[in-house]
C-alpha positions in Angstrom: 9.5 15.9 -2.4 10.2 14.0 -5.7 11.7 17.1 -7.3 13.8 17.9 -4.2 15.3 14.4 -4.3 15.7 14.6 -8.1 17.7 17.8 -8.0 19.8 16.7 -5.1 20.8 13.5 -6.9 21.6 15.5 -10.1 23.7 18.1 -8.2 25.5 15.4 -6.1 26.4 12.8 -8.7 27.0 14.7 -12.0 30.7 13.8 -11.9 32.7 12.4 -14.9 34.2 9.9 -12.4 30.8 8.3 -11.9 29.9 8.1 -15.6 30.6 4.4 -16.1 29.0 3.2 -12.8 25.9 5.2 -13.5 25.7 3.9 -17.1 25.9 0.4 -15.7 23.2 1.2 -13.1 21.0 2.6 -15.8 21.3 -0.4 -18.1 20.7 -2.8 -15.2 17.7 -1.0 -14.0 16.2 -0.6 -17.5 16.5 -4.4 -18.1 14.8 -5.0 -14.7 12.1 -2.5 -15.6 11.3 -4.3 -18.8 11.3 -7.7 -17.1 8.8 -6.5 -14.5 6.6 -5.0 -17.1 6.5 -8.3 -19.0 5.2 -10.0 -15.8 2.1 -7.8 -16.0 1.2 -8.0 -12.3 -0.7 -5.1 -10.6 1.2 -5.9 -7.3 4.4 -4.7 -9.0 3.1 -1.2 -9.9 4.9 0.6 -7.0 8.2 -1.2 -7.7 7.9 -0.4 -11.5 7.2 3.3 -10.9 10.1 3.5 -8.4 12.5 2.1 -11.0 11.1 4.5 -13.6 11.9 7.4 -11.2 15.4 6.1 -10.7 15.9 5.8 -14.5 14.9 9.4 -14.9 17.3 10.5 -12.2 20.2 8.6 -13.9 19.3 9.7 -17.4 19.3 13.5 -16.5 22.4 13.2 -14.4 24.3 11.4 -17.2 23.2 14.2 -19.6 24.6 16.9 -17.3 27.3 19.3 -18.6 30.0 17.4 -16.8 29.2 14.0 -18.2 27.3 14.8 -21.5 25.9 11.3 -22.2 22.5 11.6 -23.7 21.9 7.9 -24.5 19.9 7.2 -21.3 17.6 10.3 -21.7 16.9 9.3 -25.4 16.0 5.8 -24.2 13.6 7.1 -21.5 11.9 9.5 -23.9 11.5 6.8 -26.5 10.1 4.3 -24.0 6.5 3.2 -24.5 5.9 2.9 -20.8 8.0 5.2 -18.5 6.4 8.5 -19.5 2.9 7.1 -19.5 3.0 7.5 -15.8 1.6 11.0 -15.1 4.1 11.6 -12.1 7.1 10.8 -14.2 5.9 12.6 -17.3 5.4 15.9 -15.4 8.7 15.4 -13.5 10.5 14.9 -16.8 8.9 18.1 -18.3 9.7 20.1 -15.2 13.3 18.9 -15.1 13.8 19.8 -18.7 12.5 23.3 -18.1 14.6 23.7 -15.0 17.8 22.1 -16.0 18.1 22.5 -19.7 15.7 25.1 -21.2 17.0 25.6 -24.8 19.1 22.4 -24.7 16.0 20.2 -24.1 13.6 22.1 -26.3 13.3 19.2 -28.9 12.7 16.7 -26.1 10.0 19.0 -24.5 8.2 19.3 -27.8 7.9 15.5 -27.9 6.4 15.5 -24.4 3.9 18.3 -25.0 1.4 16.1 -26.8 1.4 13.6 -24.0 1.0 16.2 -21.3 -1.9 17.9 -23.2 -3.8 14.7 -23.2 -3.3 14.4 -19.4 -4.7 17.8 -18.5 -8.4 16.9 -18.1 -7.6 13.7 -16.2 -5.1 15.5 -13.9 -7.7 18.2 -13.1 -10.2 15.5 -12.1 -7.5 13.7 -10.0 -6.5 16.9 -8.1 -10.1 17.5 -7.2 -10.5 14.0 -5.6 -10.0 13.5 -1.8 -6.7 11.8 -1.3 -8.3 8.8 0.5 -10.3 8.0 -2.7 -7.0 7.4 -4.6 -5.5 5.1 -2.0 -4.8 1.5 -3.2 -5.6 2.4 -6.8 -3.3 2.5 -9.8 -2.8 6.2 -9.1 -1.4 5.6 -5.6 2.2 5.7 -6.7 3.8 7.4 -3.7 4.3 5.2 -0.6 6.6 5.3 2.4 9.0 2.5 3.0 8.0 1.7 6.6 9.6 -0.8 8.9 6.2 -1.9 10.1 4.0 -3.6 7.5 0.5 -4.8 7.8 -0.8 -7.6 5.5 -4.6 -7.8 5.2 -7.1 -9.9 3.4 -8.2 -7.4 0.8 -8.2 -3.8 -0.5 -11.3 -2.8 1.4 -9.8 -4.0 4.7 -6.7 -1.8 3.9 -8.9 1.2 3.1 -11.1 0.8 6.3 -8.2 0.4 8.6 -6.2 3.3 7.2 -9.2 5.6 7.4 -10.2 4.4 10.8 -6.7 5.1 12.2 -6.7 8.6 10.7 -10.1 9.4 12.2 -9.2 8.0 15.6 -5.9 10.0 15.8 -7.4 13.3 14.7 -6.1 13.2 11.1 -2.7 11.6 11.4 -1.5 9.1 8.7 -0.6 5.6 10.1 3.0 4.9 11.1 2.6 1.5 9.4 2.3 0.6 5.7 -0.6 -1.6 4.8 -1.1 -3.8 1.7 -3.6 -6.4 0.7 -2.3 -10.0 0.6 -2.4 -12.0 -2.6 -1.3 -11.4 -6.2 -4.0 -9.0 -7.2 -4.5 -5.6 -5.4 -8.3 -5.8 -5.3 -8.8 -9.3 -3.9 -7.2 -11.4 -1.2 -7.9 -14.0 1.4 -6.8 -15.3 4.8 -5.0 -18.1 3.1 -2.9 -15.6 1.1 -2.1 -13.6 4.2 -0.9 -16.8 5.8 1.3 -17.7 2.7 2.8 -14.2 2.8 3.8 -14.6 6.4 5.2 -18.1 5.8 7.5 -16.8 3.1 8.5 -13.4 4.6 11.3 -14.6 6.9 14.1 -14.4 4.3 13.1 -11.0 3.1 13.0 -9.2 6.5 15.6 -6.6 7.5 16.8 -6.4 11.1 14.2 -4.0 12.4 11.3 -5.0 10.2 7.9 -5.9 11.7 5.3 -7.8 9.7 1.8 -8.2 11.0 -0.8 -10.3 9.1 -4.4 -9.6 10.0 -7.2 -12.1 9.3 -10.9 -12.1 10.0 -12.3 -14.0 13.0 -14.2 -16.4 10.7 -13.7 -19.9 9.4 -11.1 -19.0 6.9 -9.2 -16.6 9.3 -9.2 -19.1 12.2 -8.0 -21.8 9.9 -5.1 -19.7 8.7 -4.3 -18.7 12.2 -4.4 -22.3 13.4 -2.2 -23.4 10.5 0.8 -21.3 11.8 2.1 -23.7 14.5 5.7 -24.9 14.2 7.6 -21.7 14.3 4.9 -19.5 15.9 4.2 -19.0 19.6 0.8 -17.9 20.8 0.9 -14.7 22.8 -2.8 -14.2 23.3 -5.3 -17.0 22.8 -7.0 -17.1 19.4 -5.8 -13.5 18.8 -2.0 -13.1 18.4 0.9 -15.4 17.4 4.5 -14.4 16.9 7.3 -16.1 15.1 9.9 -17.5 17.5 12.9 -16.1 15.5 11.6 -13.0 13.9 9.1 -10.2 14.3 6.5 -11.9 12.1 3.0 -11.8 13.6 -0.5 -12.9 12.9 -3.6 -11.3 14.4 -7.0 -12.9 14.3 -9.4 -9.9 14.7 -10.1 -9.2 18.4 -13.9 -9.2 19.1 -15.1 -6.4 21.4 -16.9 -7.6 24.6 -20.3 -6.4 23.5 -20.0 -8.6 20.4 -18.9 -11.7 22.2 -21.9 -13.6 20.7 -19.7 -13.8 17.5 -17.2 -16.0 19.5 -18.3 -19.5 18.5 -16.7 -22.8 19.6 -16.9 -24.3 16.0 -14.8 -22.6 13.4 -17.6 -23.0 10.8 -19.9 -20.8 12.9 -17.6 -17.8 13.1 -18.5 -14.8 10.9 -16.7 -11.8 12.4 -15.0 -9.5 9.8 -13.6 -6.0 9.9 -16.9 -4.4 8.9 -18.5 -5.8 12.0 -16.6 -3.2 14.0 -19.2 -0.7 12.9 -21.9 -2.4 15.0 -25.0 -4.3 13.9 -27.4 -1.4 13.8 -25.1 0.7 11.6 -24.5 -2.2 9.2 -28.2 -3.1 8.9 -29.0 0.5 8.2 -26.4 0.5 5.5 -27.6 -2.8 4.1 -24.2 -4.4 4.5 -25.1 -7.6 6.3 -27.7 -10.4 6.3 -28.7 -12.8 9.1 -27.3 -16.3 9.1 -28.9 -19.5 10.2 -27.5 -18.8 13.7 -29.7 -16.5 15.8 -28.4 -13.0 16.1 -25.3 -13.7 13.9 -24.9 -11.7 10.7 -22.5 -12.1 7.8 -21.1 -9.3 5.6 -22.4 -9.2 2.0 -19.4 -9.5 -0.3 -21.1 -7.4 -3.0 -21.4 -4.4 -0.6 -17.8 -4.3 0.6 -16.4 -2.0 -2.1 -19.2 0.6 -2.0 -19.4 0.5 1.8 -15.6 1.2 2.1 -16.0 4.2 -0.2 -18.9 5.5 1.8 -16.9 5.2 5.1 -14.1 7.4 3.6 -16.5 10.3 3.8 -17.2 9.8 7.5 -15.0 11.4 10.2 -17.0 10.8 13.4 -14.6 9.0 15.7 -17.4 7.3 17.7 -18.4 5.4 14.6 -14.9 3.9 14.5 -14.4 3.3 18.2 -14.6 -0.5 18.0 -11.3 -0.4 15.9 -9.4 0.7 19.0 -8.8 -2.8 20.4 -7.2 -3.9 17.2 -5.1 -0.7 16.9 -3.9 -1.0 20.5 -2.8 -4.6 19.8 -0.9 -3.5 16.7 0.7 -0.7 18.8 1.7 -3.2 21.4 3.4 -5.5 18.8 5.1 -2.5 17.2 6.2 -0.9 20.4 4.6 2.4 19.5 2.6 4.6 21.8 -0.3 6.3 20.0 -2.6 8.9 21.5 -6.1 8.3 20.3 -8.8 10.9 20.6 -11.3 8.6 22.3 
């Protein structure tokens, strides 16, 4: 898909009339690229990689026979960062082979050393199941969906994505999902709340944002904090912004787990992992009993390894308690999904 788009751009815009606008676009994007790298924030990885891709497109197109400006391509090849991305490095090498052959031979020789060092790593990556690469630094391809889920952490995003795929018979979600907070591997209900509070100016007309927090003390506190501009649609479960499609969901608790619905915020412990059921979680050593009879809390130290274990399970019955949450997301999104249970 990247190559198709790349060649289409090259063939469509390699016009001498567009030389100056494309040079301006390249210089502007390159400056932005360097600014984002200087921030050194993992949350910006997808944006940085997307700009790197755009810079490659512009550099090759400017160097076409019709335009003949090699400045951008030299800058990309000399960059300390752009071609450290395996996707962009291989794309550059393929494009040089396809578009230039002899013309780009000197550039290709400069790339060969970098590509040879990638070969063992690429082989290992190719052999990995795709789900194991989700939400890692290697997850550089993402759809720009109009429905975005914001969750408390990376493991929540992994569990929800995999549960949806299992319950739909292998389909990828129609929504995009990202952990809240500045770092990709951690997050909190408070950060989900803050993301929702500041998302209004950034929304396009048809965008839908859904924040999801646990039904625990932190989640209920974040949910309760959103008052002034939010209207409650379902008690202690779903609120919606009065002027935009910004929503917050406090995890719905299945009827058979109603013992986790406690009147005091401090006594609530329900997290996404609880959807797997108590017996399953005890067997996997993921929970421990609290001071409250028959109420168990999830062990933070087991979340990452447990999420990885669940990526290898495809029995829909193990994920059936996720259905109530997915059906609420579908209701907010106006999407009709056929689940296999």
